C-alpha positions as CSV (number, residue, x, y, z in Angstrom):
1,X,-9.9,5.6,-3.8
2,X,-7.4,6.6,-1.2
3,X,-7.8,3.6,0.9
4,X,-7.0,1.6,-2.5
5,X,-3.8,3.4,-3.1
6,X,-2.7,2.6,0.4
7,X,-3.7,-0.9,-0.1
8,X,-1.9,-1.4,-3.2
9,X,1.3,0.6,-2.1
10,X,4.1,1.7,-4.1
11,X,2.3,5.2,-3.9
12,X,3.0,8.7,-3.4
13,X,0.2,10.7,-1.5
14,X,0.4,14.1,-0.4
15,X,-2.5,15.3,1.6
16,X,-2.8,18.9,3.4
17,X,-4.1,18.6,6.8
18,X,-4.9,22.1,7.2
19,X,-6.3,22.8,4.0
20,X,-2.8,23.3,3.0
21,X,-1.9,27.2,3.0
22,X,0.8,28.9,4.3
23,X,-0.5,32.4,5.6
24,X,0.6,35.8,7.1
25,X,-0.1,36.3,11.0
26,X,-1.1,39.7,12.4
27,X,2.8,40.5,12.1
28,X,3.3,39.9,8.1
29,X,5.1,36.4,9.2
30,X,4.4,33.6,7.2
31,X,2.8,30.6,9.2
32,X,1.6,27.1,8.3
33,X,-2.1,26.5,9.4
34,X,-3.0,24.2,12.3
35,X,-3.5,21.0,11.3
36,X,-6.7,18.9,11.7
37,X,-5.8,15.9,14.0
38,X,-8.7,13.9,12.9
39,X,-7.3,14.2,9.3
40,X,-3.9,13.0,10.3
41,X,-5.4,10.0,12.2
42,X,-7.8,9.3,9.0
43,X,-4.4,8.4,7.1
44,X,-2.9,6.6,10.2
45,X,-6.1,4.2,10.1
46,X,-6.1,3.7,6.6
47,X,-2.3,2.5,6.5
48,X,-3.5,0.5,9.2
49,X,-6.0,-1.1,7.3
50,X,-3.7,-1.7,4.0
51,X,-2.0,-4.2,5.9
52,X,1.2,-2.6,3.9
53,X,4.2,-0.9,5.7
54,X,3.2,2.8,5.2
55,X,5.7,5.7,5.2
56,X,4.8,9.2,6.5
57,X,7.3,12.2,5.6
58,X,6.4,15.5,6.5
59,X,6.6,17.9,3.7
60,X,6.7,21.7,4.2
61,X,6.2,23.9,1.3
62,X,6.8,27.6,1.0
63,X,4.2,29.2,-1.6
64,X,2.6,32.2,-0.2
65,X,4.5,34.9,-2.3
66,X,3.8,33.2,-5.8
67,X,-0.1,33.0,-5.2
68,X,-1.2,34.4,-1.8
69,X,-4.5,33.1,-0.5
70,X,-7.1,35.2,0.3
71,X,-7.6,36.5,3.6
72,X,-10.7,34.9,4.3
73,X,-10.6,31.2,4.5
74,X,-13.9,30.0,2.6
75,X,-13.6,32.2,-0.4
76,X,-16.1,32.9,-2.9
77,X,-16.2,31.2,-6.6
78,X,-14.5,33.0,-8.8
79,X,-12.4,35.2,-6.2
80,X,-9.0,37.1,-7.7
81,X,-6.0,35.0,-7.5
82,X,-3.0,37.1,-8.4
83,X,0.4,34.9,-9.3
84,X,3.6,36.2,-8.9
85,X,7.2,34.9,-9.9
86,X,8.8,34.1,-6.8
87,X,10.9,30.8,-6.0
88,X,9.1,27.9,-4.3
89,X,10.6,25.8,-1.6
90,X,9.8,22.3,-0.6
91,X,11.5,20.3,2.2
92,X,10.9,16.8,3.0
93,X,11.7,16.0,6.6
94,X,12.6,12.8,8.3
95,X,10.2,10.2,8.7
96,X,7.6,10.2,11.1
97,X,7.6,7.2,13.3
98,X,4.2,6.6,14.4
99,X,5.3,3.8,17.0
100,X,6.4,6.8,18.8
101,X,3.0,7.8,19.6
102,X,0.4,5.9,21.3
103,X,-2.8,5.4,19.5
104,X,-6.0,5.1,20.9
105,X,-8.9,2.2,19.8
106,X,-11.8,2.7,17.6
107,X,-14.9,1.7,19.4
108,X,-14.4,-1.5,21.5
109,X,-13.1,-3.6,18.3
110,X,-9.6,-3.2,19.5
111,X,-8.5,-1.6,16.1
112,X,-6.0,-0.6,15.3
113,X,-3.6,-3.8,16.5
114,X,-2.1,-2.6,19.4
115,X,-4.0,0.5,20.5
116,X,-4.4,1.5,24.0
117,X,-8.2,1.1,25.3
118,X,-7.1,3.3,28.5
119,X,-6.2,6.7,26.7
120,X,-8.1,9.4,25.3
121,X,-8.4,9.2,21.7
122,X,-8.9,12.8,21.2
123,X,-5.8,13.4,23.4
124,X,-3.2,11.1,21.4
125,X,-4.4,12.3,18.0
126,X,-3.7,16.0,19.1
127,X,-0.5,14.9,20.4
128,X,0.4,13.7,16.9
129,X,-0.9,16.3,15.0
130,X,0.9,19.0,17.3
131,X,4.5,17.0,16.8
132,X,4.1,16.8,12.9
133,X,2.8,20.4,13.0
134,X,5.8,21.4,15.0
135,X,8.3,19.6,12.4
136,X,6.6,21.2,9.4
137,X,6.5,25.0,10.9
138,X,10.2,24.5,11.8
139,X,11.4,23.0,8.4
140,X,8.8,25.5,6.8
141,X,10.8,28.6,8.8
142,X,13.9,27.4,7.3
143,X,12.6,27.6,3.8
144,X,11.0,31.2,4.3
145,X,14.2,32.7,5.8
146,X,16.0,31.4,2.8
147,X,13.5,32.6,0.3
148,X,12.0,35.8,1.7
149,X,15.2,37.2,0.7
150,X,15.1,36.3,-2.6
151,X,14.6,39.6,-4.5
152,X,14.2,40.0,-8.6
């Protein structure tokens, strides 16, 4: 399980907290899909339960021109996907310092250790998700600016 990977340590785990796709907006600009703050919080909680040092790094991936996602999210089985030749871009950002973000408590158990029992869990996890999304989006934009000019 994912929790076992965190507990064992020494693993690289990549997750897409938004469904993992870059999409074009109404103006044709590539955008990173919004992040699900509960997904990010789940990984922070698993890291806390692992009782091992866990490092979180934002990863931006520019892949839209290779295999654009369907216009609708939640498509049908067997939908047509067109794959094209285009470079992909990966941008590993600086480590996210979770100590910079307050953490709300789960229930009345004072878990995770050091959580703030007076803070709204939803607001705190939204602040973390917004910060990470901003970093991923900024790094993604740098990739897109470089790779959009690629022509075969």
